[in-house]
C-alpha positions, -999 to 999 in steps of 0.1 A, spaced: 81 644 56 92 619 39 126 631 38 127 635 71 115 605 81 142 589 62 169 609 77 157 595 108 155 564 95 195 565 82 201 568 115 185 546 134 194 529 162 175 525 192 190 512 219 224 526 215 207 568 207 184 553 237 217 544 258 236 577 250 204 601 256 200 585 291 235 588 296 243 626 284 210 636 305 221 618 336 254 636 330 242 672 321 214 668 355 248 659 376 274 680 365 245 710 358 267 735 378 300 730 356 274 732 328 280 695 313 258 706 280 277 736 270 287 743 236 328 747 242 322 712 261 300 693 238 332 706 211 357 693 234 342 656 237 334 657 197 372 668 190 382 639 220 368 619 196 387 635 160 418 626 181 419 597 201 407 566 184 373 577 168 381 580 133 396 544 134 360 527 146 344 537 116 375 519 92 371 492 116 333 490 111 340 484 73 358 450 83 337 439 111 305 443 85 323 417 66 328 391 94 368 402 101 388 419 124 418 447 121 447 451 150 469 468 134 450 501 124 464 515 158 502 508 149 492 522 110 476 552 126 514 557 141 535 549 112 518 574 90 520 602 109 559 593 111 564 584 70 541 621 67 564 635 92 599 622 75 589 625 38 571 657 48 610 675 51 614 670 15 574 684 -1 543 684 22 521 666 -2 549 637 -10 545 633 30 510 632 29 508 612 3 536 584 18 514 589 52 480 579 33 497 551 14 506 535 45 474 525 56 461 513 20 490 493 15 490 481 46 451 473 41 456 458 12 483 433 23 461 419 50 431 414 28 454 396 3 461 372 34 434 366 45 414 362 12 443 344 -12 466 328 17 433 319 36 449 335 70 422 346 95 423 382 97 432 379 134 461 365 128 473 383 93 463 419 114 483 408 144 512 401 120 509 435 104 510 452 138 539 439 147 554 443 117 543 485 115 554 488 149 591 473 138 595 500 112 583 526 132 613 523 149 632 521 118 618 550 102 627 567 132 642 568 167 624 597 181 594 620 173 587 636 140 582 675 140 560 680 110 563 711 87 546 740 91 532 740 56 513 705 66 505 722 100 487 749 89 453 729 78 451 703 107 455 727 133 433 755 114 404 770 138 372 790 131 340 805 143 363 817 174 343 837 198 308 819 186 288 806 213 314 815 240 342 792 218 371 818 226 393 795 211 375 786 176 360 751 165 389 727 154 391 721 118 390 682 127 350 687 141 337 694 106 362 666 92 348 638 117 309 646 107 320 646 71 337 613 77 307 599 93 281 609 63 308 595 36 306 559 55 268 562 60 264 572 23 289 541 13 271 517 30 239 525 18 237 534 -16 267 519 -30 273 480 -40 307 478 -25 288 488 10 255 462 5 277 438 -8 299 436 30 264 431 46 259 402 25 292 395 26 295 394 65 253 375 69 269 349 53 299 344 28 292 313 13 253 328 3 272 355 -12 294 339 -34 264 321 -50 247 356 -57 275 364 -76 291 388 -53 331 387 -55 333 382 -20 378 384 -18 377 420 -33 348 434 -7 369 421 20 405 438 3 386 465 -3 370 467 37 407 462 49 418 489 22 394 511 38 405 505 75 439 509 68 432 539 44 415 557 75 435 547 101 461 562 82 445 599 78 441 600 117 475 596 120 481 621 95 451 647 104 462 641 145 503 646 140 498 675 113 474 692 144 495 684 174 530 693 152 549 661 157 548 620 152 554 601 183 568 569 180 539 557 204 507 570 192 481 549 186 485 523 215 453 503 218 436 524 194 421 495 179 407 474 211 391 510 217 381 510 178 362 473 184 344 483 215 332 514 201 318 496 172 306 469 199 289 492 220 272 511 185 256 477 180 275 467 152 277 426 152 309 416 157 304 379 135 294 406 105 261 411 88 247 435 111 255 473 123 251 508 111 279 534 109 251 559 129 257 532 156 292 535 154 289 570 160 269 569 191 292 539 202 319 565 201 302 594 216 293 575 244 324 560 254 337 599 250 310 611 272 317 585 301 355 593 292 344 634 298 323 626 326 355 607 347 371 641 343 347 660 363 353 634 394 387 634 401 385 618 435 373 584 413 404 565 405 403 567 362 404 525 361 370 526 367 367 541 336 378 510 319 357 489 338 324 503 329 334 502 288 342 463 296 309 462 311 297 479 281 311 459 257 299 424 275 265 438 274 265 449 239 281 418 226 253 394 249 224 412 233 241 403 203 240 369 208 223 340 199 211 330 229 196 364 234 181 362 201 168 333 206 152 342 240 134 371 225 118 352 194 104 326 224 91 352 242 70 368 210 58 334 203 44 328 239 
Protein backbone atom coordinates (compact mmCIF):
# COMPACT_ATOMS: atom_id res chain seq x y z
CA UNK A 1 0.00 0.00 0.00
CA UNK A 2 2.85 2.39 0.87
CA UNK A 3 4.46 1.71 -2.51
CA UNK A 4 1.20 2.53 -4.31
CA UNK A 5 0.85 5.75 -2.28
CA UNK A 6 4.45 6.73 -3.01
CA UNK A 7 3.93 6.08 -6.75
CA UNK A 8 0.75 8.18 -6.70
CA UNK A 9 2.44 11.04 -4.85
CA UNK A 10 5.22 11.12 -7.45
CA UNK A 11 2.56 11.84 -10.08
CA UNK A 12 0.49 14.10 -7.87
CA UNK A 13 -0.44 17.37 -9.53
CA UNK A 14 -4.06 17.81 -8.54
CA UNK A 15 -5.34 20.68 -10.66
CA UNK A 16 -3.55 19.57 -13.84
CA UNK A 17 -4.68 15.95 -13.53
CA UNK A 18 -8.25 17.08 -12.83
CA UNK A 19 -8.23 19.35 -15.88
CA UNK A 20 -6.84 16.52 -18.01
CA UNK A 21 -9.46 14.02 -16.80
CA UNK A 22 -12.34 16.46 -17.34
CA UNK A 23 -11.09 17.23 -20.84
CA UNK A 24 -10.77 13.55 -21.75
CA UNK A 25 -14.19 12.69 -20.32
CA UNK A 26 -15.82 15.57 -22.22
CA UNK A 27 -14.07 14.58 -25.47
CA UNK A 28 -14.98 10.90 -25.08
CA UNK A 29 -18.66 11.83 -24.63
CA UNK A 30 -18.76 14.34 -27.48
CA UNK A 31 -16.92 12.07 -29.90
CA UNK A 32 -18.14 8.68 -28.68
CA UNK A 33 -19.24 7.74 -32.20
CA UNK A 34 -15.69 8.35 -33.44
CA UNK A 35 -14.03 6.22 -30.72
CA UNK A 36 -12.04 9.06 -29.19
CA UNK A 37 -10.65 6.77 -26.47
CA UNK A 38 -9.79 3.91 -28.81
CA UNK A 39 -6.27 2.50 -28.47
CA UNK A 40 -5.17 3.71 -31.96
CA UNK A 41 -6.34 7.27 -31.20
CA UNK A 42 -4.67 7.36 -27.76
CA UNK A 43 -1.42 6.13 -29.34
CA UNK A 44 -1.79 8.77 -32.03
CA UNK A 45 -2.03 11.51 -29.37
CA UNK A 46 1.09 10.17 -27.64
CA UNK A 47 2.94 9.99 -30.97
CA UNK A 48 2.04 13.60 -31.79
CA UNK A 49 3.34 14.62 -28.37
CA UNK A 50 6.62 12.80 -29.01
CA UNK A 51 7.04 14.30 -32.47
CA UNK A 52 5.83 17.86 -32.01
CA UNK A 53 7.64 19.44 -29.11
CA UNK A 54 6.58 17.27 -26.19
CA UNK A 55 10.17 16.24 -25.46
CA UNK A 56 11.24 19.89 -25.42
CA UNK A 57 8.80 20.68 -22.59
CA UNK A 58 10.70 18.33 -20.28
CA UNK A 59 13.98 20.05 -21.13
CA UNK A 60 12.35 23.43 -20.57
CA UNK A 61 11.15 22.27 -17.14
CA UNK A 62 14.76 21.84 -15.99
CA UNK A 63 15.52 25.45 -16.86
CA UNK A 64 12.28 26.96 -15.54
CA UNK A 65 12.66 25.19 -12.19
CA UNK A 66 15.93 27.13 -11.83
CA UNK A 67 14.06 30.39 -12.50
CA UNK A 68 15.44 30.79 -16.05
CA UNK A 69 14.19 30.33 -19.63
CA UNK A 70 15.59 28.88 -22.88
CA UNK A 71 14.29 30.29 -26.17
CA UNK A 72 16.78 28.36 -28.31
CA UNK A 73 15.41 24.81 -27.97
CA UNK A 74 13.36 24.97 -31.18
CA UNK A 75 16.41 26.04 -33.19
CA UNK A 76 18.58 23.38 -31.52
CA UNK A 77 15.90 20.84 -32.40
CA UNK A 78 16.30 21.74 -36.09
CA UNK A 79 20.10 22.06 -36.17
CA UNK A 80 20.66 18.69 -34.47
CA UNK A 81 18.73 16.90 -37.20
CA UNK A 82 20.58 18.72 -39.96
CA UNK A 83 23.99 18.06 -38.39
CA UNK A 84 23.12 14.40 -37.83
CA UNK A 85 21.99 13.98 -41.44
CA UNK A 86 25.06 15.73 -42.82
CA UNK A 87 27.72 13.97 -40.72
CA UNK A 88 25.76 10.73 -40.79
CA UNK A 89 26.66 10.40 -44.47
CA UNK A 90 30.21 9.72 -43.27
CA UNK A 91 29.33 7.48 -40.33
CA UNK A 92 25.89 6.88 -38.71
CA UNK A 93 27.24 6.77 -35.14
CA UNK A 94 29.26 9.94 -35.73
CA UNK A 95 26.11 11.59 -37.07
CA UNK A 96 24.08 10.78 -33.94
CA UNK A 97 26.86 11.90 -31.60
CA UNK A 98 27.36 15.13 -33.56
CA UNK A 99 23.63 15.85 -33.47
CA UNK A 100 23.46 15.37 -29.71
CA UNK A 101 26.59 17.47 -29.14
CA UNK A 102 24.79 20.40 -30.76
CA UNK A 103 22.46 20.47 -27.77
CA UNK A 104 25.18 19.96 -25.17
CA UNK A 105 27.41 22.73 -26.54
CA UNK A 106 24.52 25.18 -27.06
CA UNK A 107 23.15 24.56 -23.55
CA UNK A 108 26.60 24.94 -22.00
CA UNK A 109 27.18 28.24 -23.82
CA UNK A 110 23.85 29.67 -22.69
CA UNK A 111 24.53 28.50 -19.14
CA UNK A 112 27.99 30.09 -19.22
CA UNK A 113 26.63 33.41 -20.52
CA UNK A 114 23.91 33.39 -17.88
CA UNK A 115 26.04 32.42 -14.86
CA UNK A 116 29.53 33.72 -15.58
CA UNK A 117 28.80 36.72 -17.80
CA UNK A 118 25.60 37.60 -15.89
CA UNK A 119 23.53 37.89 -19.08
CA UNK A 120 19.80 37.33 -18.69
CA UNK A 121 18.77 33.86 -19.88
CA UNK A 122 16.14 35.54 -22.08
CA UNK A 123 18.83 37.49 -23.94
CA UNK A 124 21.44 34.71 -23.97
CA UNK A 125 19.03 32.10 -25.32
CA UNK A 126 17.49 34.57 -27.79
CA UNK A 127 20.96 35.31 -29.17
CA UNK A 128 21.65 31.56 -29.36
CA UNK A 129 18.37 31.02 -31.19
CA UNK A 130 19.30 33.52 -33.90
CA UNK A 131 22.84 32.13 -34.16
CA UNK A 132 21.65 28.52 -34.44
CA UNK A 133 19.02 29.38 -37.04
CA UNK A 134 21.77 31.05 -39.06
CA UNK A 135 24.03 28.01 -38.68
CA UNK A 136 21.29 25.76 -40.05
CA UNK A 137 21.36 27.54 -43.41
CA UNK A 138 25.17 27.50 -43.39
CA UNK A 139 25.30 23.75 -42.81
CA UNK A 140 22.65 22.91 -45.41
CA UNK A 141 20.84 24.80 -48.16
CA UNK A 142 17.92 22.37 -48.34
CA UNK A 143 16.45 19.48 -46.35
CA UNK A 144 18.94 16.73 -45.56
CA UNK A 145 18.24 13.06 -46.21
CA UNK A 146 18.90 10.76 -43.25
CA UNK A 147 21.07 7.67 -43.90
CA UNK A 148 19.22 4.34 -43.88
CA UNK A 149 21.30 3.01 -40.97
CA UNK A 150 20.03 5.77 -38.67
CA UNK A 151 16.42 5.60 -39.86
CA UNK A 152 16.01 1.92 -39.07
CA UNK A 153 15.82 2.42 -35.29
CA UNK A 154 13.75 5.61 -34.95
CA UNK A 155 11.17 4.44 -37.50
CA UNK A 156 10.83 0.99 -35.90
CA UNK A 157 7.38 -0.23 -34.81
CA UNK A 158 6.25 -3.12 -32.66
CA UNK A 159 3.04 -4.84 -31.45
CA UNK A 160 1.55 -4.79 -34.95
CA UNK A 161 -2.10 -5.83 -34.82
CA UNK A 162 -2.25 -5.50 -31.02
CA UNK A 163 -5.63 -4.14 -29.81
CA UNK A 164 -6.52 -2.94 -33.28
CA UNK A 165 -3.25 -1.13 -33.92
CA UNK A 166 -2.65 -2.35 -37.47
CA UNK A 167 0.44 -0.25 -38.22
CA UNK A 168 2.09 -1.03 -34.87
CA UNK A 169 3.33 1.17 -32.04
CA UNK A 170 6.10 3.64 -32.84
CA UNK A 171 9.32 3.25 -30.83
CA UNK A 172 9.03 6.98 -30.04
CA UNK A 173 6.19 6.32 -27.57
CA UNK A 174 8.12 4.11 -25.11
CA UNK A 175 11.09 6.49 -25.46
CA UNK A 176 8.73 9.32 -24.49
CA UNK A 177 7.73 7.50 -21.28
CA UNK A 178 11.32 6.54 -20.49
CA UNK A 179 12.18 10.24 -20.65
CA UNK A 180 9.26 11.11 -18.33
CA UNK A 181 10.38 8.68 -15.64
CA UNK A 182 14.05 9.60 -16.04
CA UNK A 183 13.29 13.29 -15.51
CA UNK A 184 11.08 12.47 -12.52
CA UNK A 185 13.83 10.36 -10.97
CA UNK A 186 16.44 13.09 -11.48
CA UNK A 187 14.22 15.76 -9.91
CA UNK A 188 13.26 13.67 -6.88
CA UNK A 189 16.28 11.51 -6.10
CA UNK A 190 19.44 13.40 -7.07
CA UNK A 191 21.33 16.35 -5.57
CA UNK A 192 21.05 18.12 -8.92
CA UNK A 193 17.27 17.73 -8.91
CA UNK A 194 16.85 18.99 -5.36
CA UNK A 195 19.31 21.78 -6.13
CA UNK A 196 17.12 23.05 -8.98
CA UNK A 197 14.22 23.65 -6.60
CA UNK A 198 16.48 25.39 -4.08
CA UNK A 199 18.03 27.64 -6.76
CA UNK A 200 14.69 28.50 -8.33
CA UNK A 201 13.03 29.11 -4.98
CA UNK A 202 15.68 31.46 -3.57
CA UNK A 203 19.04 31.81 -5.28
CA UNK A 204 20.79 33.65 -2.45
CA UNK A 205 19.53 31.23 0.16
CA UNK A 206 20.78 28.36 -2.01
CA UNK A 207 24.24 29.96 -2.14
CA UNK A 208 24.27 30.32 1.64
CA UNK A 209 23.41 26.63 1.94
CA UNK A 210 26.58 25.82 0.01
CA UNK A 211 24.85 24.90 -3.27
CA UNK A 212 26.88 25.64 -6.40
CA UNK A 213 24.19 27.73 -8.11
CA UNK A 214 26.18 28.30 -11.30
CA UNK A 215 26.83 24.60 -11.79
CA UNK A 216 23.15 23.72 -11.22
CA UNK A 217 22.02 26.29 -13.80
CA UNK A 218 24.60 25.23 -16.40
CA UNK A 219 23.54 21.60 -15.96
CA UNK A 220 19.89 22.60 -16.40
CA UNK A 221 20.65 24.41 -19.67
CA UNK A 222 22.69 21.43 -20.88
CA UNK A 223 19.76 19.12 -20.09
CA UNK A 224 17.39 21.38 -22.03
CA UNK A 225 19.76 21.52 -25.01
CA UNK A 226 20.47 17.78 -24.94
CA UNK A 227 16.79 16.84 -24.81
CA UNK A 228 16.02 19.28 -27.65
CA UNK A 229 18.84 17.77 -29.73
CA UNK A 230 17.73 14.23 -28.86
CA UNK A 231 14.20 15.07 -29.97
CA UNK A 232 15.48 16.61 -33.22
CA UNK A 233 17.61 13.54 -33.95
CA UNK A 234 14.67 11.21 -33.28
CA UNK A 235 12.19 13.13 -35.42
CA UNK A 236 14.57 13.55 -38.35
CA UNK A 237 15.44 9.84 -38.15
CA UNK A 238 11.81 8.70 -38.01
CA UNK A 239 10.70 10.97 -40.88
CA UNK A 240 13.72 10.28 -43.09
CA UNK A 241 14.81 13.90 -43.56
CA UNK A 242 15.86 16.96 -41.56
CA UNK A 243 14.13 20.16 -42.64
CA UNK A 244 15.60 23.62 -42.11
CA UNK A 245 12.40 25.06 -40.64
CA UNK A 246 11.82 22.24 -38.14
CA UNK A 247 11.08 23.29 -34.58
CA UNK A 248 9.76 26.75 -35.43
CA UNK A 249 7.98 28.20 -32.33
CA UNK A 250 8.47 24.90 -30.47
CA UNK A 251 10.04 26.87 -27.64
CA UNK A 252 6.75 28.70 -27.10
CA UNK A 253 4.84 25.40 -27.15
CA UNK A 254 7.26 24.01 -24.55
CA UNK A 255 6.81 27.00 -22.23
CA UNK A 256 3.01 26.79 -22.63
CA UNK A 257 2.98 23.07 -21.77
CA UNK A 258 5.08 23.71 -18.67
CA UNK A 259 2.77 26.52 -17.54
CA UNK A 260 -0.36 24.44 -18.12
CA UNK A 261 1.32 21.62 -16.19
CA UNK A 262 1.67 23.81 -13.12
CA UNK A 263 5.38 24.59 -13.36
CA UNK A 264 5.87 28.02 -11.81
CA UNK A 265 7.52 30.23 -14.43
CA UNK A 266 9.41 32.19 -11.79
CA UNK A 267 11.07 28.97 -10.67
CA UNK A 268 11.25 26.69 -7.66
CA UNK A 269 7.87 24.97 -8.01
CA UNK A 270 6.48 22.31 -10.32
CA UNK A 271 6.87 18.67 -11.25
CA UNK A 272 7.79 16.78 -14.37
CA UNK A 273 4.60 14.77 -13.92
CA UNK A 274 2.74 18.08 -14.16
CA UNK A 275 4.60 18.87 -17.38
CA UNK A 276 3.56 15.45 -18.72
CA UNK A 277 -0.12 16.21 -18.11
CA UNK A 278 0.34 19.71 -19.52
CA UNK A 279 1.67 18.10 -22.71
CA UNK A 280 -1.28 15.70 -22.79
CA UNK A 281 -3.80 18.54 -22.35
CA UNK A 282 -2.21 20.41 -25.22
CA UNK A 283 -2.34 17.47 -27.62
CA UNK A 284 -5.80 16.30 -26.56
CA UNK A 285 -7.06 19.79 -27.47
CA UNK A 286 -5.09 19.57 -30.72
CA UNK A 287 -6.77 16.23 -31.51
CA UNK A 288 -10.23 17.54 -30.65
CA UNK A 289 -9.84 20.19 -33.37
CA UNK A 290 -9.19 17.47 -35.95
CA UNK A 291 -12.71 16.21 -35.14
CA UNK A 292 -14.12 19.71 -35.72
CA UNK A 293 -13.18 20.61 -39.32
CA UNK A 294 -15.87 23.33 -39.45
CA UNK A 295 -14.20 25.21 -36.56
CA UNK A 296 -11.20 27.38 -37.40
CA UNK A 297 -7.91 25.91 -36.18
CA UNK A 298 -6.97 29.37 -34.93
CA UNK A 299 -9.37 28.86 -32.02
CA UNK A 300 -6.88 26.31 -30.73
CA UNK A 301 -4.31 29.08 -30.24
CA UNK A 302 -6.93 31.21 -28.48
CA UNK A 303 -7.78 28.36 -26.09
CA UNK A 304 -4.13 27.59 -25.38
CA UNK A 305 -3.46 31.27 -24.68
CA UNK A 306 -6.34 31.36 -22.19
CA UNK A 307 -5.11 28.18 -20.50
CA UNK A 308 -1.63 29.64 -20.09
CA UNK A 309 -3.06 32.87 -18.65
CA UNK A 310 -5.21 30.92 -16.19
CA UNK A 311 -2.27 28.71 -15.20
CA UNK A 312 0.04 31.67 -14.61
CA UNK A 313 -2.75 33.57 -12.84
CA UNK A 314 -3.27 30.69 -10.40
CA UNK A 315 0.47 30.78 -9.65
CA UNK A 316 0.51 34.54 -9.06
CA UNK A 317 1.11 36.10 -5.66
CA UNK A 318 -2.29 37.82 -5.77
CA UNK A 319 -4.10 34.49 -6.09
CA UNK A 320 -1.92 32.82 -3.45
CA UNK A 321 -2.52 35.70 -1.01
CA UNK A 322 -6.26 35.47 -1.71
CA UNK A 323 -6.18 31.76 -0.81
CA UNK A 324 -4.32 32.49 2.43
CA UNK A 325 -6.84 35.21 3.34
CA UNK A 326 -9.75 32.85 2.82
CA UNK A 327 -8.08 30.18 4.98
CA UNK A 328 -7.48 32.70 7.78
CA UNK A 329 -11.12 33.80 7.63
